[in-house]
TORDREN-481217 format. One record per residue (C-alpha): y, x, z; residue number from 0. Coordinates in steps of 0.001 Angstrom, whole numbers, plus 500000, padded with zeros to 6 digits. Layout:
BEGIN
[node [Y, X, Z], NUM]
...
//
This chain:
BEGIN
[node [380108, 827007, 526199], 0]
[node [381024, 827290, 522525], 1]
[node [381495, 824302, 520212], 2]
[node [378382, 825328, 518308], 3]
[node [376264, 825386, 521449], 4]
[node [377655, 822037, 522591], 5]
[node [376775, 820546, 519203], 6]
[node [373274, 821970, 519394], 7]
[node [372793, 820592, 522914], 8]
[node [373824, 817090, 521884], 9]
[node [371607, 817212, 518802], 10]
[node [368530, 818429, 520668], 11]
[node [369038, 815866, 523450], 12]
[node [369114, 813102, 520829], 13]
[node [365984, 814465, 519181], 14]
[node [364223, 814759, 522548], 15]
[node [365068, 811125, 523282], 16]
[node [363541, 810143, 519926], 17]
[node [360374, 812060, 520790], 18]
[node [360309, 810322, 524175], 19]
[node [360489, 806984, 522330], 20]
[node [357339, 807958, 520461], 21]
[node [355409, 807240, 523654], 22]
[node [356293, 803577, 523195], 23]
[node [354918, 803913, 519679], 24]
[node [351668, 805446, 520879], 25]
[node [351294, 802710, 523482], 26]
[node [351812, 799968, 520880], 27]
[node [349453, 801553, 518351], 28]
[node [346666, 802049, 520869], 29]
[node [347093, 798613, 522427], 30]
[node [347240, 796845, 519068], 31]
[node [344160, 798603, 517705], 32]
[node [342000, 797864, 520760], 33]
[node [340802, 794688, 522444], 34]
[node [343233, 792574, 524446], 35]
[node [341147, 792936, 527612], 36]
[node [342097, 796635, 527756], 37]
[node [345821, 796388, 526995], 38]
[node [347134, 796953, 530523], 39]
[node [344866, 799985, 530835], 40]
[node [346284, 801419, 527595], 41]
[node [349841, 800855, 528817], 42]
[node [349125, 802516, 532160], 43]
[node [347544, 805566, 530527], 44]
[node [350489, 806109, 528197], 45]
[node [353018, 805484, 530956], 46]
[node [351368, 807891, 533380], 47]
[node [350946, 810508, 530671], 48]
[node [354726, 810918, 530594], 49]
[node [354953, 811098, 534391], 50]
[node [352117, 813588, 534887], 51]
[node [352978, 815619, 531802], 52]
[node [356623, 816073, 532754], 53]
[node [355871, 817176, 536317], 54]
[node [353011, 819500, 535367], 55]
[node [355068, 821104, 532632], 56]
[node [357891, 821670, 535125], 57]
[node [355738, 823065, 537911], 58]
[node [353743, 825601, 535882], 59]
[node [353303, 824670, 532203], 60]
[node [356679, 825853, 530938], 61]
[node [356358, 829327, 532439], 62]
[node [352880, 829778, 530967], 63]
[node [354283, 828855, 527555], 64]
[node [357627, 830670, 527530], 65]
[node [357394, 833239, 530313], 66]
[node [357218, 836961, 529573], 67]
[node [354114, 837444, 527452], 68]
[node [351062, 839016, 529068], 69]
[node [349266, 840689, 526189], 70]
[node [350313, 837965, 523777], 71]
[node [347902, 835514, 525407], 72]
[node [349838, 833770, 528185], 73]
[node [353299, 833673, 529706], 74]
[node [353911, 835090, 533154], 75]
[node [353223, 832262, 535656], 76]
[node [356247, 830987, 537536], 77]
[node [357715, 827837, 539023], 78]
[node [360127, 825447, 537366], 79]
[node [362507, 826146, 534515], 80]
[node [362523, 829915, 534491], 81]
[node [362346, 832392, 531641], 82]
[node [362210, 831723, 527944], 83]
[node [364653, 829502, 526115], 84]
[node [366347, 829603, 522727], 85]
[node [369610, 831043, 521492], 86]
[node [372323, 828439, 521041], 87]
[node [370760, 825840, 523365], 88]
[node [371042, 825568, 527143], 89]
[node [367869, 826237, 529120], 90]
[node [367712, 822716, 530574], 91]
[node [368033, 821079, 527149], 92]
[node [365396, 823408, 525732], 93]
[node [363001, 822571, 528593], 94]
[node [363548, 818829, 528176], 95]
[node [362739, 818987, 524458], 96]
[node [359566, 820980, 525138], 97]
[node [358487, 818697, 527998], 98]
[node [358414, 815550, 525858], 99]
[node [356286, 817479, 523358], 100]
[node [353778, 818375, 526068], 101]
[node [353345, 814757, 527059], 102]
[node [352946, 813756, 523394], 103]
[node [350088, 816231, 523015], 104]
[node [348233, 814675, 525955], 105]
[node [348588, 811051, 524899], 106]
[node [346717, 811637, 521624], 107]
[node [343490, 811778, 523628], 108]
[node [344116, 808363, 525175], 109]
[node [343317, 806360, 522055], 110]
[node [340101, 808194, 521208], 111]
[node [338536, 807502, 524618], 112]
[node [339994, 804005, 524976], 113]
[node [338078, 801007, 526348], 114]
[node [335437, 802922, 528317], 115]
[node [336766, 806034, 530099], 116]
[node [337713, 805842, 533773], 117]
[node [341445, 805768, 534376], 118]
[node [341308, 808601, 536931], 119]
[node [339313, 810816, 534569], 120]
[node [341956, 810469, 531871], 121]
[node [344763, 811237, 534332], 122]
[node [342917, 814389, 535353], 123]
[node [342728, 815447, 531739], 124]
[node [346499, 814972, 531367], 125]
[node [346921, 817541, 534110], 126]
[node [344578, 819970, 532325], 127]
[node [346313, 819466, 528976], 128]
[node [349835, 820010, 530295], 129]
[node [349034, 822958, 532570], 130]
[node [346403, 824836, 530555], 131]
[node [345645, 823806, 526969], 132]
[node [349095, 823012, 525575], 133]
[node [351062, 825777, 527358], 134]
[node [348628, 828567, 526457], 135]
[node [348167, 827655, 522798], 136]
[node [351883, 826892, 522660], 137]
[node [352556, 830427, 523899], 138]
[node [350429, 831815, 521087], 139]
[node [352425, 829848, 518497], 140]
[node [355955, 829362, 519853], 141]
[node [356234, 831549, 522945], 142]
[node [355996, 834943, 521296], 143]
[node [352208, 835206, 521578], 144]
[node [349712, 836850, 519273], 145]
[node [349784, 834185, 516565], 146]
[node [353572, 834263, 516392], 147]
[node [353401, 838031, 515972], 148]
[node [351008, 837619, 513051], 149]
[node [353439, 835243, 511341], 150]
[node [351610, 831952, 511961], 151]
[node [353846, 829076, 510860], 152]
[node [353822, 825708, 512607], 153]
[node [357399, 824462, 512576], 154]
[node [357040, 821294, 514647], 155]
[node [353430, 821173, 515786], 156]
[node [350755, 820063, 513302], 157]
[node [348478, 822391, 515254], 158]
[node [350446, 823083, 518448], 159]
[node [350637, 819353, 519275], 160]
[node [348503, 817219, 516954], 161]
[node [345433, 819322, 516203], 162]
[node [345235, 820429, 519833], 163]
[node [345324, 816804, 520964], 164]
[node [342926, 815685, 518232], 165]
[node [340274, 818327, 518876], 166]
[node [340452, 817665, 522609], 167]
[node [340018, 813972, 521808], 168]
[node [336919, 814805, 519749], 169]
[node [335265, 816415, 522770], 170]
[node [336248, 813567, 525073], 171]
[node [335022, 810852, 522699], 172]
[node [331720, 812633, 522118], 173]
[node [330954, 813195, 525798], 174]
[node [332034, 809756, 527010], 175]
[node [329919, 808051, 524343], 176]
[node [330513, 805019, 522170], 177]
[node [331670, 801627, 523381], 178]
[node [329029, 799063, 524268], 179]
[node [327761, 797419, 521084], 180]
[node [329499, 799788, 518655], 181]
[node [326231, 801175, 517279], 182]
[node [323717, 798412, 518121], 183]
[node [320730, 800102, 516461], 184]
[node [319924, 802985, 514154], 185]
[node [322131, 802990, 511082], 186]
[node [324147, 799943, 512099], 187]
[node [327860, 800018, 512842], 188]
[node [329730, 797141, 514412], 189]
[node [333433, 796835, 513722], 190]
[node [335357, 796109, 516925], 191]
[node [338741, 794921, 515642], 192]
[node [341999, 795439, 517454], 193]
[node [343687, 792383, 518892], 194]
[node [347197, 792717, 517424], 195]
[node [348108, 794003, 513971], 196]
[node [351840, 793312, 514612], 197]
[node [351766, 795441, 517780], 198]
[node [349991, 798259, 515954], 199]
[node [352452, 798133, 513045], 200]
[node [355410, 798165, 515430], 201]
[node [353920, 801235, 517082], 202]
[node [353630, 803084, 513764], 203]
[node [357234, 802248, 512884], 204]
[node [358393, 803526, 516282], 205]
[node [356411, 806712, 515758], 206]
[node [357827, 807189, 512258], 207]
[node [361338, 806707, 513637], 208]
[node [360732, 809148, 516485], 209]
[node [359234, 811675, 514093], 210]
[node [362682, 812444, 512692], 211]
[node [363579, 813823, 516126], 212]
[node [360169, 815467, 516453], 213]
[node [360580, 817427, 513218], 214]
[node [364325, 817757, 512673], 215]
[node [364929, 818857, 516257], 216]
[node [362315, 821601, 516200], 217]
[node [364671, 824068, 514563], 218]
[node [366806, 823852, 517729], 219]
[node [369916, 824157, 515564], 220]
[node [372167, 821324, 514404], 221]
[node [373548, 823517, 511612], 222]
[node [370147, 824292, 510039], 223]
[node [368862, 822399, 506998], 224]
[node [367842, 819352, 509020], 225]
[node [368362, 817239, 505893], 226]
[node [365412, 818895, 504140], 227]
[node [363242, 818334, 507212], 228]
[node [364180, 814637, 507340], 229]
[node [363587, 814179, 503602], 230]
[node [360166, 815830, 503785], 231]
[node [359264, 813755, 506833], 232]
[node [359991, 810381, 505255], 233]
[node [358412, 811321, 501921], 234]
[node [355174, 812561, 503476], 235]
[node [354816, 809477, 505664], 236]
[node [355428, 807187, 502687], 237]
[node [352990, 809122, 500487], 238]
[node [350331, 809031, 503194], 239]
[node [350647, 805261, 503538], 240]
[node [350405, 804697, 499771], 241]
[node [347474, 807103, 499471], 242]
[node [345499, 805389, 502228], 243]
[node [346310, 801904, 500921], 244]
[node [345275, 802868, 497382], 245]
[node [342027, 804401, 498537], 246]
[node [341380, 801316, 500636], 247]
[node [341815, 799085, 497603], 248]
[node [339403, 801212, 495581], 249]
[node [336812, 801169, 498355], 250]
[node [337113, 797671, 499790], 251]
[node [338901, 795730, 497008], 252]
[node [341800, 794872, 499304], 253]
[node [344735, 796569, 500993], 254]
[node [343468, 797451, 504477], 255]
[node [346264, 797199, 507046], 256]
[node [344767, 799527, 509648], 257]
[node [343978, 802269, 507139], 258]
[node [347462, 802005, 505648], 259]
[node [349103, 802388, 509058], 260]
[node [346946, 805395, 509878], 261]
[node [347645, 806807, 506423], 262]
[node [351348, 806873, 507217], 263]
[node [350662, 808708, 510481], 264]
[node [348358, 811144, 508669], 265]
[node [351128, 811995, 506217], 266]
[node [353546, 812569, 509079], 267]
[node [351101, 814779, 510958], 268]
[node [350305, 816719, 507789], 269]
[node [353923, 817609, 506997], 270]
[node [354909, 818543, 510555], 271]
[node [353883, 822205, 510237], 272]
[node [355671, 822842, 506968], 273]
[node [358541, 820353, 506974], 274]
[node [361126, 823149, 506949], 275]
[node [359346, 825479, 504515], 276]
[node [358184, 823295, 501608], 277]
[node [360011, 821434, 498852], 278]
[node [360105, 817606, 498753], 279]
[node [357610, 817432, 495886], 280]
[node [355169, 819413, 498023], 281]
[node [355772, 817066, 500963], 282]
[node [354657, 814186, 498752], 283]
[node [351523, 816079, 497717], 284]
[node [350740, 816951, 501337], 285]
[node [351242, 813298, 502317], 286]
[node [348924, 812018, 499581], 287]
[node [346226, 814541, 500421], 288]
[node [346578, 813939, 504167], 289]
[node [346011, 810206, 503675], 290]
[node [342838, 810930, 501704], 291]
[node [341603, 813558, 504175], 292]
[node [342132, 811107, 507037], 293]
[node [339967, 808461, 505344], 294]
[node [337197, 810982, 504711], 295]
[node [337321, 812078, 508352], 296]
[node [337182, 808496, 509645], 297]
[node [334013, 807895, 507620], 298]
[node [332529, 811194, 508787], 299]
[node [333022, 810563, 512493], 300]
[node [332240, 806846, 512482], 301]
[node [329418, 806509, 509971], 302]
[node [327701, 809879, 510013], 303]
[node [328366, 811477, 513393], 304]
[node [328535, 808169, 515316], 305]
[node [331551, 809290, 517351], 306]
[node [333473, 806205, 518411], 307]
[node [337253, 806576, 518058], 308]
[node [338905, 803147, 518353], 309]
[node [342271, 804199, 516883], 310]
[node [341275, 807073, 514599], 311]
[node [343117, 809675, 516685], 312]
[node [340642, 812459, 515931], 313]
[node [341030, 812007, 512186], 314]
[node [344774, 811300, 512131], 315]
[node [345847, 814040, 514527], 316]
[node [343016, 816576, 514722], 317]
[node [341740, 816851, 511160], 318]
[node [345019, 816080, 509408], 319]
[node [346924, 818367, 511777], 320]
[node [344636, 821243, 510867], 321]
[node [344848, 820369, 507178], 322]
[node [348640, 820212, 507207], 323]
[node [348865, 823574, 508929], 324]
[node [346661, 825156, 506284], 325]
[node [348786, 823551, 503555], 326]
[node [351719, 825706, 504650], 327]
[node [349782, 828690, 503311], 328]
[node [349650, 826956, 499945], 329]
[node [353074, 825331, 499562], 330]
[node [355524, 827380, 501663], 331]
[node [358380, 828507, 499440], 332]
[node [358468, 832075, 500752], 333]
[node [354820, 832914, 501428], 334]
[node [352662, 830164, 499916], 335]
[node [350027, 830953, 497299], 336]
[node [351728, 828686, 494765], 337]
[node [354853, 830850, 494983], 338]
[node [352969, 834132, 494678], 339]
[node [352220, 834702, 498352], 340]
[node [348790, 835027, 499873], 341]
[node [349028, 836707, 503232], 342]
[node [350017, 833522, 505080], 343]
[node [346960, 831398, 504234], 344]
[node [344366, 833427, 506195], 345]
[node [346770, 833584, 509142], 346]
[node [347102, 829797, 509069], 347]
[node [343329, 829424, 508966], 348]
[node [342902, 831830, 511857], 349]
[node [345472, 829992, 513953], 350]
[node [343879, 826594, 513380], 351]
[node [340404, 827875, 514279], 352]
[node [341572, 829784, 517354], 353]
[node [343709, 826978, 518789], 354]
[node [341121, 824321, 518003], 355]
[node [338322, 826334, 519581], 356]
[node [340337, 826992, 522743], 357]
[node [341297, 823312, 523106], 358]
[node [337695, 822213, 522637], 359]
[node [336371, 824829, 525061], 360]
[node [338695, 823834, 527912], 361]
[node [338222, 820129, 527176], 362]
[node [334447, 820549, 527179], 363]
[node [334571, 822382, 530505], 364]
[node [336654, 819628, 532109], 365]
[node [334831, 816600, 530715], 366]
[node [331380, 818132, 531295], 367]
[node [332156, 818978, 534910], 368]
[node [333572, 815529, 535619], 369]
[node [330668, 813830, 533842], 370]
[node [328159, 815690, 536007], 371]
[node [330043, 815173, 539281], 372]
[node [331574, 811704, 538968], 373]
[node [330812, 810204, 535572], 374]
[node [333278, 809702, 532717], 375]
[node [333011, 806011, 532001], 376]
[node [333215, 802735, 533847], 377]
[node [330112, 800664, 534508], 378]
[node [328711, 798647, 531621], 379]
[node [329610, 795310, 533185], 380]
[node [333157, 796553, 533843], 381]
[node [333523, 797655, 530232], 382]
[node [332340, 794274, 528993], 383]
[node [334715, 792469, 531353], 384]
[node [337558, 794749, 530352], 385]
[node [339330, 797688, 531957], 386]
[node [342403, 795610, 532775], 387]
[node [340352, 793671, 535282], 388]
[node [338029, 796482, 536375], 389]
[node [340633, 799231, 536837], 390]
[node [343905, 797406, 537476], 391]
[node [343010, 793885, 538675], 392]
[node [345429, 792334, 536199], 393]
[node [345474, 790607, 532811], 394]
[node [347875, 791928, 530187], 395]
[node [348303, 788432, 528778], 396]
[node [348577, 785646, 531367], 397]
[node [347315, 782503, 529675], 398]
[node [347240, 780328, 532820], 399]
[node [350513, 778618, 531990], 400]
[node [349423, 777928, 528437], 401]
[node [346151, 776431, 529613], 402]
[node [347995, 774237, 532125], 403]
[node [350268, 772952, 529374], 404]
//
């Protein structure tokens, strides 16, 4: 093993560990932005996402993503860590980095269907995501598939991870229906606040921290311009937070904490596709626009379409992921329209539509079949009591000792 390869291996392992830490961030964000009676359920879903995702990606997912391409659509099926890889990185390190990405893609759906979907139904979807949706679309983008051959650019996964997860979440949230009492009568919307702003904020900070591994590690090369990727990542997240906070002040006359936190995530999602191909000034613009697009999407789904998404996952990951991917066609230094290019933009649009449609189709097939056969959501009385009690027979916060005192 050369010194360069050893350096790359160490770097990618560190980045993979940072991406793994993002699961703690997702768990905190989802728990903080939902009701306390569902906290243990949120923790279990995020915890089991890693377990199921890792095993499924090992058994079949990796080969479908990086195996020898069959017509540019899917990798040759195989077992375990076989085929594919990247120059300059050992196969095991490469697989580990990709595996934590697969699990990240699945967990996006968890927040959108929180507080009413059956635990077993969500676990089943994790299996579908990590063995079908993510590996196949990932093959198109990163595994040498048809989109890669066209020149589609998604450096770290605005579409491959975030939009795929977000559009799947849209289908799940629509089919499972809104939480009890969310839309009490025609035209009315009830706000169901999360139980812990500090927990949600901690989750966003953990995600922001992990994002430096998510983006900077995606080049799979410690000697690449990882500094530019890191700079663009922090600038876009900061710009997204400021954009969302400013828009919140204009709309509601106060700085809304939840919108600001989601604005930061929107900026991070938006820059993920182009973090290695745009200049820092463009990263700021993408962050600002992503924060605004996220707010528009939240209003669209909640107020107009009446699709209940407790944590805003559809808007933050799905819509902003698609938007950020398209922005590469505008701001990329080599091929963006601003720099005299033009060929890349339609390719970016095609990739977003194709991947989004495939994710929604498979998600619809799974959720529709399960809904017809077993039902997607817990009973009304169980939802009101809380999924911690109904699904896990436990309380996330034991107040018995406090009451005794």
